[in-house]
N, C-alpha and C positions, 0 to 999 in steps of 0.2 A: 497632478501628478502624484503618487503616492509610491513608498518603497516598504521593504522589509526584508529579514534576514532570513537565511536559508531554511526551507521547509515549511515554513509557516507565514508565507504571503498574506497580506489582509486584501479583500476584496473589495476595491473601492466602491463607494455609493454609484449604484446605477450599473454596475457590471453585471451583464446576463450570467445565468448559471450555466457551467459547463454543458449540462444536459439539452440546453438550449442553442449552443453556440459550438458545435462540433466542428471538427476539421483544422485544417491550419493551410497557410499560404506557402505552400511550396508549389511547383508549377504543376507537377505531372503525375500526382498519385490521387488517390481516392477510390471509394466503392459505392456503387449505387445498383438498384436491381437493374437497370438498363445495361450496365456494364458486367453487371455477372451473366445475364442472359448471353451477351455478346461475346463475352469469354468461354462459354461453354460451347458456343457454336464453333469459334477458333480452335479451341481445344480437339473438338472433334475432327475438323477437318485435318489440323494437324497430325491427330493420331493416325487418321487414316493414311496420310501421307509420310509418316514417320518423321515429322518435322523435328528439329533440335529445339524449337521455341518453347516445346514442352517443359525444356528444362527451368525456363524462368519461373513456371509457376509450379515444378513438382520439386524441386531441388533445392540445396541450401545456397547461401551467397557464394561468389566467388572471392569477395574480399572477407577476411576475418582480421581484427585486432592483434597485433603482436609482431608483424614480421618487419616493421619499417626500419627498426634499427641493424638488422640484417640484411637490408637490401643491397644488392651487389653493386650499385653504382649510384652515390649521391652525392659525388663530387660534381660540381658544375664545371663550365667550361669558360664561361667569362660573361661580364656584364658593362652595360654604359648607360646613359641617361634614359634610354628608350627602350631596351631591350634585355632581357636576360637571356643567355644561351645555358639552359640549366642542363641539357644533355646534347650531344652531338646532333646536330640538325633540329633540335625543339628550342624555337627562340619564344620568350614570353614578352609580349608588347606591356608597356608598363608606365606610369606616370606617377608625378608625387605632387603633394602640396604641403606648406609650412617649412619649419629649420627646427633642427633639435633631435631627440630620442626617435629612434626609427620606430613606426609601428606598421604593421602589415595588415593591410585590409582585403579580406577574401571574399568574394563575391559569390552571390545566390543565381538561383535559376532552377534547376543547374543548366548551365550555359548561356547565361544572361549576364556580360558585365556591365559595369557602368561606363557611361561616356564622361561624366564629370565628377568631381568632388563633391562630398557630402557635407552642407555646411554646417552641420554640429560637428564635423572634425575639422573645417577649415578654421573655426574660431578657436582653436587649440594650437595653431601653426606657429606661434611664439614660441612653444616649448617642445612640440613634437612634429615629426615629418612622417605624412600619412604616405604610405606607397599601395597603391592601385595597381591588379596587373590581372590580364586576361587569361585565364585558366587556358591550358592546352587544350587545343580543339574549338575554342570559342575566341570570338571577339576577333583582334588582329594577331593573333599568336597562331603559332604552327597549326595546322591541320592536317595530320598525317594523311598519306593516301592509302586507300582500300582498295583491296581487289577480293571483291566479295562472290569469289566463284566457286567457294566449297560447299560442304553442307552447312545446314543451320548452325550447327554446334562448332563449327570450325569458324565461320562467321562471328559467332557470341564471342569466341576466346581472343580471335584477333582484334574486334574492337575494344573489349575490356581491358585486354592486355596493353593497349597504347594508350587508353584515355581512362581507365577504371579509377577506382579510390585510391589503390595503391600507388598508381603513379602522380596523382593530384598530391598525394601527401607526400609522396618523395620529391615534389619540387618545391613544397614549403620548406622543406629542411636544405633544398638547395639553395633558394633564397635567403635562406638565414646564413648560409656561409657566404654568399656573395656580398651579403649586407655587413657582413663581418661582426656580427652580433653574438655572445655567447647565450643570451636568452632572448626570446622573441617577445614583443608587445603584440598579440594578435586579436585583429577585431574579426569576426565572422556573422555575416548577415544571412538569414534564411537557410538554404543548403550549406553557404560557406561558413555557416556558425556550426553546422554537423561536421564538417571536414574540419574547422578550426579545433571542435572538441577532441575530434579522434586522433589529429596531431597530438594535441596535449596529452592524449592518455597513451600513444605510443612513446612520445619521448616528453616525458614531465620534466625533466631537469633542463629542456631548453625554453620553456615558456616562463616569461616572468607575470604576464598577467593576461586575463583571458577576456573580451567582451563578446558576449554575445547577442546579437540583434535580431530578436524574432526566430529565434533557432528553429530548425526544422523539426517537425514531428517525427523524423524516422529514425531516431536511436533505437525503437521497436517497433518492428512493422510485422503484421497489419497492427495498426494503432487503436487503441482503445478511443480514441476521441473522435472518430469518423474520419472524414476526408474530404478533399478539396471539391471536388466534383459535386457532392451533395450540397456543400454549403453554397456554392457559386449558384446553383440551379435555384435553391432556396430564395436568394437576395435579386435574381434576374426576374424583371417582370413579365407576365406570363405570356405574351405574345413574342418573348423570343426564346420560349421552352422549344418549341420544335426544331428550331434552326440550331439551338445547343444540343439536342439529342441526337440530331444528324451528325453534327460535328463529332460527337463523341463516339459515334458509330464509325467514323472514318478514323478518327484519330487511334482506335483500338483494333484497327485491320492488322493485326501483326504478321499475319501469315505472309504478308508480301512487302516487309518492311526492308528487308537487303535488297530489293528490285529497286528502291527508289533513291534519287540522287539528293544530297542533302538540302539542295536547294527547293524540292518538293517538301522535304519534313518540315524546312524551316516555313514555308508558307502554312502549312499544317499547325505549326505551334504557333505561330504568331496570330492567329484566330483565338488564342487564350486570352491574350492582351486584353483584345476587344472586351471579351466577357468579363475579365476580372475588373477592367476599370469601370463596367457598369455595376457590379455587384460590389465593389469595394470603395470607389471613388477613385478620381484620375489619380494615376502614378507619376511621379516627376519625370519629365523627359530623361533625366540621366539614367532612369531604371530601365526605360524601353529603349534598347539600341535600334539602330537600322537593321533590317531585316536579316540583310548580308552577316552581321555579327553575332546572329543567333548561332549558338554551338548545339545543333542537333544531333549528330552523333556523339558529341560530348555529352548530353543529357541521356541518352540511351545507355551509354556505357555506364552511367551510373547506376540506373538500374539494373543492368546485368551484374554489377559489382554486389549489389544487396539481395539480389534473387527475390522470390516471393517470399520468404520469412527471414527473419533473422532477430537477433537480440544484443545489441551491444552495448547494455547498460551497465554489465559489470565490469566491462573495460574503463569507465569513466570513472571507476573508484581510484584509476591510478592519477589522475589529475590532481596535482598540487598545487597548480598556480591560484591565487585570489581569482574569483570569476564574477563578473557581472553580468547579469541577465535582462535585457531590455524588452519589455512587452508593451505593445500598442494597446490601449484600452477595447479599441473599436475595429481590432485586427479581426479576421476571420478565424485565425487560430487562437484556441481559448488559453486563458490564465493557467490551465491545467498543464499545458505544455512546458510552460517555464517551472512550473513547480515539479514536473519529473525530473528535468535537469538538475534543478535543485538538489532534488534528493539523491540523485547519482554523483555529484560533484561536493567533495565535502566544505569548501569555504566559498560559498556562494550568497549572494546578494542580489534581489531582483526589484526592479523598479517598473512600475507600471504608469505610462506616460499618458494622461489622459487626453483623449479627442485625436490620437494618432491611431493610424491603421499600421501596415505591413512594412513602412518605411521612416519611422519616426527620426532618424538620421539626417534625412533630407527634408521632412515637411515640420520637425519642432525643435529646430536647434536652439532656441531661446529657453526651451524647456530642459532639453538633453545635455547641452554642452557644461552646465555648472555641474551635472551629475558625472558626467566623465572626468570634468577637471578633478573633481574631489577624490573620484576611485583611483585617477593615475598620479595623483599626487603634485599635480602642476599647481605653480602659486598662481 
């Protein structure tokens, strides 16, 4: 384990230079020559048919930071030990571990909620109560029903408006109000770290401390650090390259996306887990939920929120909460990603957990817990 202050984290001995460790472990982004070819083909087909999915590649993101404070509906409805009704008809499944000061955990994926608490957080249960929830559109939380019968553009707007980044951030604020906390302690993992950072940028006076575990390399997209799919293929054994390439082609068959039921998309998405475990080492069971809990429409709503190109880095300058960034030394995602977040957020500390991959809060509790305890100020 190594640690450093903002902007000048030191590479631990044995770390691979960023030029050899491109990419990050969020689940559904990347760029390869194969993808570029398939995208060109898809674009040609969509252009011929006037497909609205051209928007994804050609236009600006549907989400831009700055609108959360003026959101028209931030008052939650009610909450109990298992369900938060954050808006009329939108129920978020949740569970908690520990006792004491509330900490809200925001899961990644996007659309992959955990089914068990993280050991590194459990060890702090004498002072903190960690709340885990399934984001809307995933896990056991409400999945809005869609009727994708309009144009591609109408379908995109319907999906993104119900499950996109703006509503995910609004749900965090609604949960804060249900918990009754003036300020939140936020923990975000992977894509959830992106959401946590954006919430802290939107409502900086509502965040006490911010912990970003393996934060997704999506603040600026396309990323200068490469992509998930290239890194996965590089680490897969050669005998799996053919099946992996075939899966990529099916995954990027975007022309028919709104003709598929979510169950079909879930099966497609689940194939990524197999390749990820082969390339990056087995993931804890808690991180890979049953297939029916994967939020495939949720994930695609996030893509449409971000569009083909975006740059949210300027927004992170508004974050005022002390921030801890946790990086796994053998994560597919390079240390450069953590350093980028540190450059954008003013009060930041980076820690590198040796031997850890993308889930250090599950796999390296003995190392991580003391670091979290010191950062949170627990006795």
